[in-house]
N, C-alpha and C positions, 0 to 999 in steps of 0.2 A: 597634528596640525588642525586647528578648527576650520580651516578652509578646504580640507580634504573632502572629496566626494567618495562616500563609502556606501557600498551596496552589500548587504549580507544575503547570501544565496544558499539554498539547500536543494541541490538536484538529487536524483537517485540513479542507480546504475541502469535501469531500463532506458535511460537516455541513449545508451549505446545503440539500441535498436529503434530509436525514435518513438518509444512508448513510455517515456519517463514523465515524471512530474517534478517540477521545480517551483520553489516558493522563495520569494525575496522580500526584503524590506530595505528602505532607503534612508540614508542619513539626511539631515536638514539641508545640506549643500547640493543634493542631487536634484537635477531639474526634471520636469516632465519629459523633456527630450531624452535625457539619460535613461529614465524609466522605460520609455518607448524602445530604446536600443536594447535594453536588457530583455524586454518582452519579445522583441524581434529575434534576437540571438537564440534564446532558450526555447522559444516557440517552435524552432526548427527541429527540436529533439523531443517534443512532447508538450504537455500542458504546462502553463506557467501562471502563477497567481501571486499577487502582491498582498502581504499581510502586515499586521503590526509586529514590531520586533519582539514583543512579549510572547508571540506565538511560535517563534522559530524553533525553540527547543522541543516543543510538543510536535511540531511538524517533523522534526528529526526522528522522534520516537515512532511516528506513524508511517511516514513515507520515505524518510532517509534510510531507516533500518528495515522498513517494511518488506522490501524485496527478499531479504533473508528469511523473514517469517514465512512468506509465501513459498520460497524454495523448500523450506522444511516441511510444509504441508504437502507440497507436490511430491517430495521424496517419500513421505510417510504413506500417502495414498498409493503411490506406485509400489512401495514395499508391500502394502496390503494386497494389491493386485497380484504381485508375484507370489505371495504366500498362498493366494487362491488359485494359482496355476497359470497366470498370464505371463507371456514373455516380457522381459524387462523393458525392451524398447517400446512395445505397445503400451505397457502400463505407464511409462513416463509420458508418452504422447497423449494418452487419454487424460491423465491427471493434469498436465499442463494446459491442454486445450480446454478442459473443463474450467480451470481457473480463469483463463482468458475470456471464455464465453460468459461466465458468471459476472465478471467485472464489467463486461460490455453490456450485459442486461441491466445492471444497476445504473450505469452511465447513460445508456440510450433511452431507457424507459422512464427514468426519473422515479422509479418505484422503490419504496423502502425495502431494504434487504430482507426484513422479516416477512414482508408480504410475498416476495419472490420465494423465500424459503418455504413458506406455508403452501405455496402453489405446487411445490414439488412433492409435498407429503400427502399420502392418502391414509385414511384411517386404518390403523393396524398394519401398515405397509412397511417396506424395507427402510425407507428414508426416515420415517418418524422413529423407528426402532433404533437406527444408527444415531440419529440426533439425540435421543434420550441417553444413549451410552456416552456420547461426547459431552453432554451437559453434566452428567453424573461424574465424569472423570475430571471435570473442571477446566475444559478447554477454553471456554469463554473467559473465565477468571484468569487463566494463565496468559492468554493473549493480552488482556487489559493490563496485567501486571508487567508484562514484557514492555509494552509501550511506556508505562510509567517509569520502569527502570532505565530505559534508553533516554527518556526525557530528563530524568534526574542526572544521569551521567553526562549528557550534553551540557547541562547547566554547570556541572562541576568542571568540565574541561574548557568551557568557552570563556 
C-alpha cells in the first residue's frame, strides 16, 4: 500500500543490556513525529541513528552481525589467556572488559582507533609484537571480508 508508513530498523543484540546500537530509515509516508517515536523507543536500549536506506545492508554487516564478531574475539582472547595459565572465568572477564573499555575509549575520546592503538604500543614491546603477528595472519582482512560477506547476504535475503 503506497500510504503505508514503513520504517526499516536494524538493532543489535546488546540492546538486551541497553548497550545496543540501532539504525533506521523511513519511507516517504513516515512523519517527523513518527521518526521521533522510533528514536525515543530505541534510544532506551542504546544508540539510535537514522541513515539512508542504501546503508542498511552495510549497517547489518557492521553492527547487526558485529556482536558475534566481538564474541569470537573475546572467546579467542580468553582461550589464549587460559592457554597461558589463567583461570577461564578471569580470562573471560579480562577479555570482555578490555573490549568494553576499548570501545568506550573510541566513543568518549573521539580519537581515531589507530591513534589509540599506537598509544598502547611501545618500541619492541609486547603489544607491537602481537599486532605484527595479527596483521601477518590476516586478521584485519578477515574482519573486513566478514563485514562484506554479511552485507552481501543481507542484500540477498532482503
